[in-house]
C-alpha positions in Angstrom: 141.9 96.9 116.3 144.2 98.1 113.8 148.1 98.7 114.4 150.0 102.0 113.6 151.6 99.9 110.5 148.3 99.5 109.3 147.4 103.2 108.7 150.8 104.9 108.6 152.4 106.6 105.5 155.4 104.4 104.8 158.9 105.7 104.0 157.7 109.4 104.5 159.3 112.5 102.8 161.9 113.9 105.1 164.3 116.9 105.0 167.9 116.5 106.3 170.2 118.3 108.7 172.3 120.1 108.2 169.9 121.9 106.2 168.1 125.2 105.8 164.8 126.8 106.6 164.3 127.0 102.6 165.2 123.4 102.0 162.3 122.5 104.2 160.0 125.2 102.9 160.7 123.7 99.4 160.1 120.1 100.1 156.9 121.1 101.7 155.9 123.2 98.7 156.7 120.5 96.3 154.9 117.8 98.1 151.7 119.6 99.4 152.9 119.0 103.1 152.7 120.8 106.2 155.2 119.5 108.1 158.1 117.0 107.9 160.5 114.5 109.8 164.0 115.6 110.0 166.6 113.4 109.6 170.6 113.4 109.9 172.4 113.2 106.4 175.0 111.1 107.8 173.2 108.2 109.1 169.5 109.1 108.5 168.7 109.1 112.2 165.5 110.8 113.1 166.5 114.2 114.8 163.2 116.2 114.9 160.1 117.3 113.2 159.6 120.6 111.3 156.1 122.2 110.5 155.2 125.7 108.6 154.4 127.0 112.1 157.7 126.1 113.5 159.3 128.0 110.7 157.3 131.2 111.0 157.7 131.1 114.7 161.6 131.6 114.1 161.4 133.0 110.7 164.5 134.9 111.2 166.2 131.5 111.9 168.0 129.9 108.8 169.5 126.9 110.1 166.9 124.1 110.3 168.5 122.5 113.3 167.6 125.7 115.3 163.9 125.5 114.0 162.8 122.0 114.1 161.4 120.6 117.2 164.0 118.3 118.8 163.7 115.2 120.8 160.0 114.6 119.3 157.6 111.7 120.4 157.6 108.9 118.3 155.4 105.6 118.2 156.3 101.8 117.2 154.4 100.3 114.0 153.1 97.6 116.2 151.3 99.8 118.4 147.7 99.9 118.6 146.2 103.1 116.8 144.5 103.9 120.3 148.0 104.7 121.6 148.6 107.0 118.8 145.2 108.5 119.5 146.2 109.1 123.0 149.5 111.1 122.0 147.7 113.3 119.7 145.1 114.1 122.0 147.0 114.8 124.9 150.2 116.4 123.2 147.9 118.3 120.7 150.8 117.5 118.0 149.8 117.0 114.3 152.7 114.6 113.2 153.8 111.5 114.8 157.0 109.8 113.4 157.0 105.9 113.4 160.3 104.5 114.3 161.2 100.6 114.3 164.6 99.9 115.8 165.8 103.2 115.6 165.0 103.7 112.0 162.1 105.9 110.6 159.6 103.5 108.7 156.6 105.9 108.7 154.6 108.7 109.9 150.7 109.3 111.0 148.6 112.4 111.4 145.4 112.8 113.1 143.5 112.7 109.4 144.8 108.9 109.4 142.8 108.3 112.6 139.8 110.7 111.8 139.0 108.1 109.0 138.8 105.5 111.6 136.6 107.7 113.7 134.4 108.1 110.8 133.6 104.4 110.6 133.1 104.0 114.4 129.6 104.1 116.3 130.1 106.3 119.1 127.8 108.3 121.5 130.6 110.8 122.1 129.8 114.3 121.0 131.3 117.4 120.1 130.4 119.4 123.4 132.2 116.3 125.5 135.5 117.0 124.0 136.1 120.8 123.4 138.9 121.3 125.6 140.5 124.6 124.5 139.6 128.3 125.1 138.1 129.6 122.0 139.8 132.9 120.7 137.3 134.8 118.8 137.7 137.9 116.6 135.2 141.2 116.0 134.1 141.3 112.5 135.4 145.1 112.1 138.7 145.0 114.1 142.0 145.7 112.6 143.5 142.6 110.9 146.7 143.4 112.5 145.4 142.9 115.9 143.7 139.6 115.0 147.0 138.4 113.2 149.1 139.3 116.5 146.2 137.4 118.6 146.4 134.5 116.6 150.0 134.3 116.8 150.4 135.0 120.7 147.2 132.2 121.2 148.9 129.9 118.7 145.6 129.0 117.2 145.1 128.5 113.4 141.7 129.8 113.1 139.5 132.1 114.9 135.3 132.3 114.5 134.4 135.9 113.7 131.4 137.5 115.8 129.4 140.6 115.0 128.4 143.5 117.3 125.5 141.0 118.7 128.1 138.3 119.3 126.7 136.1 116.3 128.9 133.8 114.3 129.3 135.7 110.8 132.7 134.0 109.5 136.0 132.2 110.0 139.3 133.5 109.8 142.0 130.6 109.2 145.9 130.9 108.8 145.6 129.8 105.2 142.6 131.9 104.3 144.2 134.8 105.8 146.9 135.0 103.3 145.0 133.6 100.4 145.8 137.1 98.5 149.3 136.6 98.6 149.7 132.9 97.3 150.7 134.8 93.8 153.0 137.2 95.5 156.1 136.6 93.6 158.4 138.8 96.2 157.0 136.6 99.1 157.6 133.6 97.1 161.3 134.9 96.6 162.1 135.2 100.3 160.7 131.9 100.7 163.2 130.5 98.2 160.2 129.4 95.8 161.0 130.3 92.3 158.0 128.4 90.7 154.6 130.0 92.0 152.8 127.2 89.9 153.6 124.7 92.3 150.1 123.7 94.0 151.6 123.0 97.7 153.0 126.8 98.2 149.5 127.7 99.7 150.6 125.4 102.9 153.8 127.3 103.6 152.7 130.9 102.8 150.4 131.2 106.0 151.8 133.1 108.8 154.7 134.5 106.4 153.2 138.0 106.9 152.5 137.6 110.3 156.1 138.4 110.9 156.1 141.3 108.3 154.5 144.8 108.2 152.2 143.6 105.7 148.9 143.6 107.7 149.8 146.7 109.9 147.6 149.2 108.3 144.1 149.9 110.3 142.5 149.9 107.0 142.5 146.0 106.7 139.7 144.8 108.6 138.7 141.3 109.6 135.6 141.2 107.6 137.8 141.7 104.5 139.9 138.4 104.9 137.3 135.9 106.7 135.4 133.2 105.0 131.4 134.4 105.8 128.8 132.0 106.8 131.0 129.1 107.9 130.3 125.4 108.2 129.7 124.8 111.7 128.7 121.6 114.0 126.0 121.2 116.4 127.3 120.7 119.9 125.1 117.1 120.0 126.9 115.9 116.8 128.7 112.7 117.5 132.4 112.5 116.9 131.9 110.2 113.9 129.9 112.8 112.0 132.1 115.6 113.2 135.2 113.5 111.5 133.2 113.0 108.4 132.9 116.8 108.0 136.4 117.3 108.7 137.6 114.7 105.9 135.1 115.9 103.3 136.2 119.7 103.8 139.8 118.9 104.4 139.4 121.1 107.9 141.1 120.8 111.1 139.0 122.6 113.3 135.0 123.5 113.0 133.2 126.2 114.9 130.6 124.5 117.3 127.1 126.0 118.2 124.5 125.3 120.6 120.5 125.0 120.4 120.1 128.8 119.7 123.0 128.7 117.1 125.0 130.4 119.7 128.7 129.9 119.4 130.0 127.1 122.0 133.7 126.7 120.9 135.9 125.2 118.3 136.5 121.7 117.9 139.7 120.4 116.4 140.8 117.2 114.9 142.8 116.1 117.7 139.7 116.4 120.2 137.9 114.3 117.9 140.4 111.4 118.4 138.9 111.3 122.0 136.4 108.9 120.3 139.2 106.2 119.8 140.6 106.7 123.4 137.1 107.2 125.1 138.5 109.9 127.5 137.1 113.3 127.2 
């Protein structure tokens, strides 16, 4: 079996403390990332990790040290990738710093391990590993309600149902704010001056969840959802689910049953159960 060193991204891009919220955002934008390890500028010691979701949960904070997750979980480069899969699966985190003799030497994400699952032969299926309550949205409900529900539930995506309970769309934190990716005022508030940077879409999601941008009752879920979303069958093997996620750059996919009914949502960290063999 491979080790963490075999699949990690070596010498990862980092942000330093002391630093600000906008320091982290700008580095994420310029490098098309959604999260970063945080190191101390004086000696390079790993202090924590910060993601776009951490930033927007504490959007009124400017100091990076007050936003980042401290005491983050780490792993060694010589550990088996199964151990990494266990951590992702059990802790439901999305970036794992790799530390050797106290020094940050790399980082791995669920996507790195999905590539391993994709090549596996496994009889584990989507329905075997669904582990979270599925938060849904109604197609004609006010968007302000949905945004609030997503924040409270801490989910990056919700399946959208019609009045008959049929799956008709999906709303993700990226898609939700796709109309704002050229909003110069929003970019300026984030400290981003160059709106042509390709990575800005990774950090703008959830920005308006802490503003009054979507408080109008006139804005409905149907106006922002992606219609007819890609789904996977509950009996689909995890290796095939991994392929779908990699091909489409998805972190989650709705799961349907034999009558096309919504069964739940499967996330990238759930798929990693194929490596641990624990549902």
